[in-house]
C-alpha positions as CSV (number, residue, x, y, z in Angstrom):
1,M,3.1,-22.3,7.7
2,C,5.4,-25.3,8.2
3,S,7.4,-27.5,5.8
4,E,9.6,-30.6,6.2
5,N,12.1,-29.2,3.8
6,T,13.9,-26.1,5.3
7,D,14.9,-25.0,1.8
8,N,11.2,-24.5,1.0
9,L,9.6,-21.1,1.7
10,P,6.3,-21.0,3.6
11,F,4.0,-18.0,2.7
12,M,0.5,-16.6,3.2
13,K,-1.7,-15.1,0.6
14,M,-3.8,-12.2,1.9
15,H,-5.8,-9.3,0.5
16,G,-7.4,-6.0,1.6
17,L,-10.3,-5.2,-0.8
18,G,-8.7,-7.2,-3.6
19,N,-5.3,-5.5,-3.1
20,D,-3.4,-8.8,-2.8
21,F,-0.2,-9.8,-1.1
22,V,2.2,-12.6,-0.6
23,V,3.4,-12.5,3.0
24,V,6.6,-14.3,4.2
25,D,6.9,-14.7,8.0
26,A,10.7,-14.6,8.7
27,R,10.5,-14.0,12.4
28,A,11.4,-17.5,13.4
29,Q,13.6,-18.4,10.5
30,A,15.4,-15.9,8.2
31,H,14.4,-16.0,4.5
32,E,16.3,-13.8,2.0
33,I,14.0,-12.2,-0.5
34,T,15.9,-10.6,-3.3
35,P,14.3,-8.3,-6.0
36,E,14.6,-11.2,-8.5
37,I,12.8,-13.7,-6.1
38,A,10.1,-11.1,-5.4
39,K,9.6,-10.5,-9.2
40,G,9.4,-14.2,-9.9
41,I,6.9,-14.9,-7.1
42,G,4.9,-11.9,-8.3
43,H,4.3,-13.3,-11.8
44,R,0.6,-14.3,-12.0
45,H,1.3,-17.2,-14.4
46,F,4.7,-18.5,-13.5
47,G,4.6,-17.6,-9.7
48,V,1.7,-16.9,-7.4
49,G,1.1,-13.2,-8.2
50,F,0.6,-10.2,-5.9
51,D,0.4,-6.5,-5.9
52,Q,3.0,-6.4,-3.1
53,L,5.1,-8.9,-1.2
54,A,5.6,-8.3,2.5
55,V,8.3,-9.8,4.7
56,I,7.7,-10.0,8.5
57,T,10.9,-9.8,10.7
58,K,11.5,-9.1,14.3
59,G,11.6,-5.4,15.2
60,K,11.8,-3.1,18.1
61,G,8.0,-3.3,18.3
62,D,5.7,-6.3,17.5
63,A,7.3,-6.8,14.1
64,H,9.1,-5.0,11.2
65,L,7.6,-5.1,7.7
66,T,9.5,-4.8,4.4
67,F,7.6,-4.4,1.1
68,F,8.3,-5.3,-2.5
69,N,6.3,-4.3,-5.6
70,S,5.5,-6.9,-8.2
71,D,8.4,-5.6,-10.4
72,G,10.8,-6.4,-7.6
73,S,11.3,-2.8,-6.5
74,L,11.1,-1.9,-2.8
75,S,8.3,0.3,-1.3
76,A,8.6,1.9,2.1
77,A,4.9,1.7,2.7
78,C,1.9,-0.5,2.0
79,G,-1.2,0.3,4.0
80,N,-3.5,-2.6,3.1
81,A,-0.7,-5.1,3.6
82,T,0.1,-3.5,7.0
83,R,-3.5,-4.0,8.0
84,C,-3.6,-7.6,6.9
85,I,-0.4,-8.4,8.8
86,A,-1.6,-6.5,11.8
87,R,-4.8,-8.6,11.8
88,F,-2.7,-11.8,11.5
89,I,-0.5,-10.8,14.5
90,M,-3.5,-9.7,16.6
91,D,-5.1,-13.1,16.0
92,E,-1.8,-14.8,16.8
93,T,-1.0,-12.9,20.0
94,G,-4.5,-11.9,21.3
95,K,-3.4,-8.2,21.3
96,S,-5.7,-5.5,20.2
97,D,-3.0,-2.8,19.7
98,L,0.3,-3.2,17.9
99,H,3.5,-1.3,17.3
100,L,4.8,-2.1,13.9
101,T,7.9,-0.7,12.2
102,T,8.6,-0.1,8.4
103,D,11.0,1.8,6.3
104,R,8.4,4.5,6.5
105,G,8.7,4.6,10.3
106,D,6.7,3.4,13.3
107,L,3.1,2.6,12.7
108,A,0.3,1.9,15.2
109,A,-2.4,-0.6,14.5
110,K,-5.5,-1.5,16.4
111,D,-8.6,-3.7,16.3
112,A,-11.5,-1.5,15.1
113,G,-14.2,-4.0,15.9
114,N,-16.6,-5.9,13.6
115,G,-13.6,-7.6,11.9
116,L,-12.1,-4.3,10.8
117,T,-8.5,-3.3,11.3
118,S,-7.1,0.2,11.6
119,V,-3.5,1.4,10.9
120,N,-2.0,4.8,11.5
121,M,0.0,5.5,8.4
122,G,1.8,8.5,10.0
123,Q,1.8,12.1,9.0
124,P,1.6,12.9,5.3
125,Q,4.7,14.5,3.7
126,L,3.5,17.7,2.1
127,D,6.8,19.5,1.2
128,W,8.2,18.9,-2.3
129,A,11.5,17.5,-1.1
130,E,9.8,14.9,1.1
131,V,7.4,13.6,-1.5
132,P,9.9,13.7,-3.3
133,L,9.6,15.9,-6.4
134,A,12.5,16.8,-8.7
135,E,12.3,20.6,-8.0
136,Q,10.8,23.1,-5.6
137,M,7.1,23.8,-6.2
138,D,3.7,23.9,-4.5
139,T,2.6,20.3,-4.0
140,L,-1.1,21.3,-3.9
141,A,-1.3,21.9,-7.7
142,L,1.5,20.5,-9.8
143,P,2.3,22.0,-13.3
144,I,0.9,18.9,-15.0
145,D,-2.3,18.9,-17.1
146,G,-5.1,18.4,-14.6
147,S,-3.3,20.2,-11.8
148,P,-2.9,17.1,-9.6
149,T,-1.8,17.1,-5.9
150,A,1.5,15.5,-4.7
151,T,1.6,13.8,-1.4
152,G,4.1,11.6,0.3
153,M,3.0,8.7,2.5
154,G,6.4,7.0,2.8
155,N,6.0,6.6,-1.0
156,P,5.1,9.2,-3.6
157,H,1.6,9.9,-4.8
158,C,-0.1,12.0,-7.5
159,T,-3.8,12.6,-7.2
160,F,-6.1,13.9,-10.0
161,F,-9.6,15.1,-9.1
162,V,-12.1,14.6,-12.0
163,Q,-15.8,14.9,-12.6
164,D,-16.2,11.2,-13.6
165,V,-13.7,8.7,-12.4
166,M,-14.9,6.0,-14.8
167,A,-14.4,8.2,-17.8
168,A,-10.7,8.6,-17.1
169,N,-8.4,6.3,-19.0
170,L,-6.3,5.0,-16.0
171,E,-4.4,2.5,-18.2
172,E,-3.1,5.4,-20.3
173,I,-2.7,8.0,-17.5
174,G,-1.1,5.7,-15.0
175,P,2.1,4.7,-16.6
176,R,2.6,8.2,-18.2
177,I,2.4,9.9,-14.8
178,E,4.2,7.1,-12.9
179,H,7.3,8.0,-14.9
180,H,6.8,11.8,-15.1
181,P,10.1,13.7,-14.8
182,L,8.8,15.6,-11.7
183,Y,8.8,12.3,-9.8
184,P,12.4,11.0,-9.6
185,Q,11.4,7.9,-7.7
186,R,8.3,7.3,-9.9
187,T,4.8,7.7,-8.3
188,N,1.5,6.0,-7.5
189,V,-1.3,7.6,-9.4
190,Q,-4.9,8.2,-8.2
191,I,-8.0,9.3,-10.2
192,A,-10.6,10.6,-7.7
193,Q,-14.1,11.9,-7.9
194,V,-15.6,13.7,-4.9
195,I,-19.1,12.4,-4.3
196,G,-19.8,14.5,-1.2
197,P,-18.0,16.3,1.7
198,D,-17.2,12.9,3.3
199,H,-17.3,10.6,0.2
200,I,-14.8,9.9,-2.6
201,R,-14.7,7.4,-5.5
202,M,-11.2,6.5,-6.5
203,R,-9.2,4.3,-8.8
204,V,-5.5,3.5,-8.5
205,W,-2.4,2.9,-10.6
206,E,0.3,1.6,-8.3
207,R,4.0,2.3,-9.0
208,G,5.7,-0.9,-10.1
209,V,2.5,-2.8,-10.3
210,G,-0.2,-1.2,-12.5
211,V,-4.0,-1.0,-11.9
212,T,-5.0,-2.4,-8.6
213,L,-8.4,-3.0,-7.0
214,A,-7.4,-0.9,-3.9
215,S,-4.4,0.8,-2.3
216,G,-4.1,1.9,1.3
217,S,-1.4,4.5,1.0
218,S,-3.1,5.8,-2.1
219,S,-6.3,6.2,-0.2
220,C,-4.5,8.1,2.6
221,A,-2.9,10.4,0.0
222,T,-6.2,11.1,-1.7
223,A,-7.9,11.8,1.6
224,V,-5.2,14.3,2.5
225,A,-5.2,15.9,-0.9
226,A,-9.0,16.3,-0.9
227,A,-8.9,17.9,2.6
228,R,-6.0,20.2,1.6
229,R,-8.0,21.4,-1.5
230,G,-11.1,22.0,0.6
231,L,-13.1,19.4,-1.3
232,T,-13.9,17.2,1.8
233,G,-13.4,17.2,5.5
234,R,-10.6,15.2,7.2
235,Q,-12.8,12.1,7.6
236,V,-13.9,10.4,4.4
237,R,-15.2,7.2,3.0
238,I,-13.3,6.1,-0.1
239,D,-14.9,3.6,-2.5
240,L,-12.3,1.7,-4.6
241,D,-12.8,-0.9,-7.3
242,G,-12.4,-3.6,-4.6
243,G,-14.4,-2.1,-1.7
244,T,-14.5,0.7,0.9
245,L,-11.9,2.1,3.2
246,H,-12.5,4.8,5.9
247,L,-9.9,7.5,6.4
248,N,-9.3,9.9,9.2
249,W,-6.6,12.5,8.9
250,A,-6.2,13.0,12.7
251,E,-3.6,15.0,14.7
252,D,-1.4,12.0,15.2
253,G,-1.5,10.8,11.5
254,V,-3.7,9.3,8.9
255,W,-5.8,6.4,10.2
256,M,-7.1,3.9,7.7
257,T,-9.7,1.3,8.6
258,G,-11.1,-1.6,6.6
259,P,-11.5,-5.4,6.2
260,T,-8.7,-7.9,5.6
261,S,-8.6,-11.5,4.4
262,H,-6.1,-14.4,4.9
263,V,-7.0,-16.5,1.8
264,F,-4.6,-19.4,2.1
265,S,-1.1,-20.6,3.2
266,G,1.3,-22.4,1.0
267,V,4.9,-23.3,0.4
268,F,7.3,-22.3,-2.4
269,T,9.4,-25.3,-3.4
270,A,13.2,-25.1,-3.3
271,D,13.3,-25.9,-7.1
272,F,11.0,-22.9,-7.9
273,L,13.1,-20.6,-5.7
274,D,16.3,-21.8,-7.3
275,S,14.9,-21.1,-10.8
276,L,14.5,-17.4,-9.8
277,K,18.2,-16.9,-8.8
């Protein structure tokens, strides 16, 4: 993560179940990431590509995290990126418990053993104004075809429960629901199939990104929605296109546990960054 040219920008490429991230560590040296720079880095042909970009800065705890979607928009929460960065800081410091801060709020992370990392994504937001929705209504069953459930996890979510997750056309449903008038800040979209009382199969359309192999906050929202609807208990396994996460809606928040991967480290050149301004 070092470079002889201070105008260059070191970064790390990480993923959680194929939900991939570019991570910039700005704790030692400040690096300004604008929406334009984030969008340029996020292009999978002209940049590096990512589902989200995360910036690590100093915070009141072990670190503060800021997230960008691949279209350059900001997101207050990103569960899998939080787990990846938590693992990186645990390896760096030798700590097994961390206190991280995000625009979503304070998040606890811990080493779950066997190479797995857990993050508490906080309490779900169940009131229409907190999700947020455009008008007052019951978040358990929205007046949208399919009666999806709305949940806030620091970012908005819309979860559909179906008989066969693979039969649903996520590429058509995702962008249509992302921009639905009921969601003034757009929304992440989940298509979920309940396999059993503690088992869900899910696919994800992420706001500002598109179809992704996994999503941590979407998994949290789906676990909460399924429990609220009486479809599962509060502890569930969720199988995504990229792998499996374990969710526990506990008294202190929604805990998410799964694997992480630090794929490589690299450096963005000053010329490339200048071309994005």
